[in-house]
N, C-alpha and C positions, 0 to 999 in steps of 0.2 A: 832430671830425675823421675823415675817411674817406678810403679809398684805393679807386678803382674799377679793377678788372680789364678791360683792353680786349682783351687777348689773353693766353692763359695761359702761353705757352711749352710746352715738351715735357711737363714734369712739375714743377709749382710747388706746395708743399704748406706748410701752417703746421707748424712744429716748435718743440719746446723740449727740456727735458733728458729727457722720457719719462715714461712711466706706470709708476710703481713701486709694488711690494706687492701685485700681483694675480696672480702666477704660479700661486698655489694655485688659482685658478679658470680657468687656462688663458689668461689675457690676458697677452701680452708687453709689453715695455717700449716698443717703437718709439722716438720721439724723433729727434734729428738723427744723421745718419750721421757727419758730422765735428762732433763736440761742441766741439772747441776752437775751430774757425772760428765756430761760433754764439756761444759764450761772448765772444770777442774782438769780434765784431761788436756784441753788447750792450754791452759795455764801452765801445765807441768812442762811443756815443750816450747813455750815462749810465744805461742800463737795469740792472736785476738780471741776474745771468748766465743765469738761466733764463727770461727772459721770451720770449714767443712772437714768432718771427720767420719769415721765409720762406726755405725750403730750394728752391733752383733746380737742376734737373738737366739739364746739357748745353746747353740753350738757354732763355733767360729769357723773362719775360712783358713786357707793355707795361702801365704802370700811369699813372693820372691822380691827382694828388694835389689834393685841394679846399681844403687849408690848407698853410701853411708847415709844414715838417717838417725834422727833422735825421735823416739817414740814414748807414748805413756798410755798405760791401760787404767781405766777406772771403771766404777760401776760394779756390776757382780764380779767376783773373782772367778777367772776363767783359766782353764788348763792352758799354759803357754809356754812353748819351747822354741828355742833356736838352736839347731844342731843338737848338742848333748846338754845344753844348759837351759834351766828355767828362766823365764822372763817374769821378774817380780812386778806386782801391780802397784799402782798409786805412787810412781817415782819415775823420773826421766831415765830411759835406757837407750844406749847407743847400740845401733845394729850395723854390722859390717856389710859392705857392699857384697852382693852375690848370696847373701844368706837367705834362708827360707825360714819363715815364722810360721808355725803350726799352732793355731788356736782351737782348742777342743770344746769340751763341755763345762758346765757351770754347776757347782754344787749347790748353790743358794742364789736366788735372783733370776732374772730372766733377760737382763741386757747389759753388755759391756760396751765400752767406748774406747776405740783406738784413735788416738790423735798422732799425726806426724808433723813434725816441725816444718813450718811453711804452709800447712794446709793443703788440701785436695783442690787442685787447679782444674775446675770444670766449668762449662758455661752455666750461667744463671738462667733460670726460667722464672718469669715474672718476679725478678729481684731476689731469687733465692737459689741456693744450691741443694736444697732440701729435697728428698725423694717422698712423693706422695704415692705410695703403692696403689691405694684404692682408686684414686683418680688418674693413675697413669700419667703422672706429671712430674718432671724434674729430670735429673741426670739419668742417662741410658732410657729415656722415654718413660721414666718412672717406674723401673723395675728394680729388684734387687740385683747383686753382683752375680755374674756367671763366670764359669771357668773361661779363661782367655781375655777377660777384661784387663785393660791397662788404665792405671790411675796415674796421672801426672801430679807431681808435687811441686808447689812453689818453691822458689829458691831465693835467697837474700842476695845483696849486691855483691857480696864477697864470696859468692858461690858456695857457701856452706849452707846446710839445711837450716841453721839457727845460730844467733850468737850465743845461745845458751849451752855451748859446749862446757863453758866454765862450771855448770852444774855438776860435772864429772871430774872437775879439777883441771883438765886440760883435754884438747882433743885426743882421743885414744888412738893408738896405732895399732897395726895388725899385731904386733908382738903382745900388747897388753890385752888385745882380745882373746888371744888364745885360740883354742879349738871351738869355743862356745859361739863365737862371733859376736858377743855382746859385752858391754860393760854397763853396769847399773850405778846410779848415784848413791851415795852412801847415806842419803836421807830420803824420807817418804812422808806421805801424808797419812794421818790417821782417818780411815774411812768411817769410823763409827758415828761422827756427827752427820754423816751424808749418805750412809747406806744402812738400811735396816737388816743386818746379817742374820738375825734369827726370823725375820719376817712375821713378827707377832705384834708390832706396834699398831694401834688402832689408827684409822684414817678419819680425819675430821670431816664432818658433813653439816652443811647448814640446810635449814629447811627451804625447800623449793616453792614456787608460787601455787603449786597443787598439793602440798603436803597435808593440808587440812581436809582434803577430799579423800584421804586414806582412811580405811576403818580403824577403829581404835586398836584392835589387835595388830594390825599391820603397822601402825605408828610405833607401837612397842617393839615390834619384831625388828623394824628397821634399825633401831638404836640399841636393842637388847640381844638380837641375835647374831648368828654368825652365817656368813655367806661363803661359798665356795666359787673360785674363778672358773668359769665354764671352759670346755675345750675349744669352743668356737671364738674365744676371745682373740682380738688382734689389735692393731694400731688404730683402727677405727673406734672400737668400743670394747668394753670388758663386760661380758654377759655373766651375771651372778646367779648363782643357784642356791636355795634354801628355802626358808619359809616363803610360801608364795604371798605376795603382797596384793591387797584388794582395795579398789575404791568403794566407797560407800554407795555410789551411784555412778552409772556411765556418764562421761563427759563428751561433749561435742565440741571439739577444738579445731582451730585453723593452725597451720604450720607457723612457728615463730621462730626467733633467732635462737640459736645453741651455740655453746662453746665447749672446748675440752673441759671436763669436770662436771658437766650437766648430767644428772642422774634421771633417766626416762623410765617409765613403766609401760611396757607394752601389754597387750591384752593376756599374755600367758602368765603374768604375774611376777616374772623374773626381771628385776631391774637391770638396766644397761647404763654404765658410766662411759660417757663418751671420752675418747682419749685423743691423742696428737692429731689423728686424721679425721677428726669429727666433721660432720657436714655443717654447713652454716645455718640449716633450718631444720626444724623437726617438729612432728606433730603429735607425738606421745605426751601424756602428762608429765610435767616435770616436778618431780617430787623431792629433789634435793640437789645440792651442788657441792662437790668436793672442794675443800679449800686448796688454792693453787699450791700452796706449800707442801701439800701432801700428795700431790699428782705424781712426783717421782717416786714416792714410796709405794704407791699402788702400781705404778708402771713396772716395779721390780717384782710384783707378784706373777707367778707363772700358773698356767692351767693346773688346777687340782689344789693350789693354795687356798688358805682361808683368810677372810678379811672380816674385820669388825669395824663398825662405825660409831663415832662419838659425836654427840651434837656439839656444834660450835655456832657462835654468832658471826655476823659479818665483821664487826669491830675486832672481835678476837682473831679471825682469820687474817684480817688485814695487819694487825699487830704482829702475828707470828711471821707473816711473809716479810714485813719490812725488818724484823729482827734477823732473819735468815739472809736477807739481802745484805745487811751491814756486815754480818759475820763473813759472808762470802767475799765481798769486797776486801775486807781486811786480809782474809787469807791469801786471795788472789795477788793482793799488794805485796805481801810477804814472799810469796813464791817469785814474783817478778824482780824483787830486789835480790833475792838468793841467786836467781839466775844471771844477775849482772855481775856477781863477784868474780 
């Protein structure tokens, strides 16, 4: 089974959980910007949580399916059509062989995720199918999709895309699909716990190792002001514009390890939050660390959106992360059981 890319959208790439264990040789993790949305999309079609799927940025691709497929869209709500029918998000949807899926813009949020039952079958690079755009590493030599690309999809032993056809009651037939070419499950997930639809929830930030080197006014501005996501933001880092943050005195630093979520302060005073394609080292002052649990929320802010930071402690950030993981595991278990019926 394969999917043909008819048009790629603005930036559509193959992503999974990321490339782990290679920081010592300077290779970052990459992977999905909103890993929760990716994991839920995979769960909805019966895949493993880290199966390779498509990350769609701001405007989506047009795709042709050469075989029946079970898909799910999560993350930012995207305009999605198949023939004359709309494809609803956050639920399993059957797509008829020969159908074209047209994914348009997003009214709120920056990234949607399209999972296909079986997962995208492409060679791993350093143990991962994730695309690292900045490092030009991964599928298609580390680039986003272009028109003409063919995506192979794994099949199960019984040659169906997934045993989860039962999510739709029974395997749909051409007659049931009608002219729309789709059949959607009668149930869906509530996105509210997993997606900040209004985009106004604050992002938790812990003090970094150089926070105390900020001037008093800058410390107040970091947690009391509002920042704008700059136009040059990307999968490497979010450049934030607003009150200029200043150090009390210049620092002489050597490069040290950094990870996604590290907030650095370059000389221009506009902080940068490192994201999925963060480098493994950096030499700018590290004034903060975004709580891992809130990185998906930040990843859904688009250029021009505003973001506020609220101070958190390491213990509080860890507690919130563990609570989210327990809730997510319980939800994925429920989805898995429903797909077995």
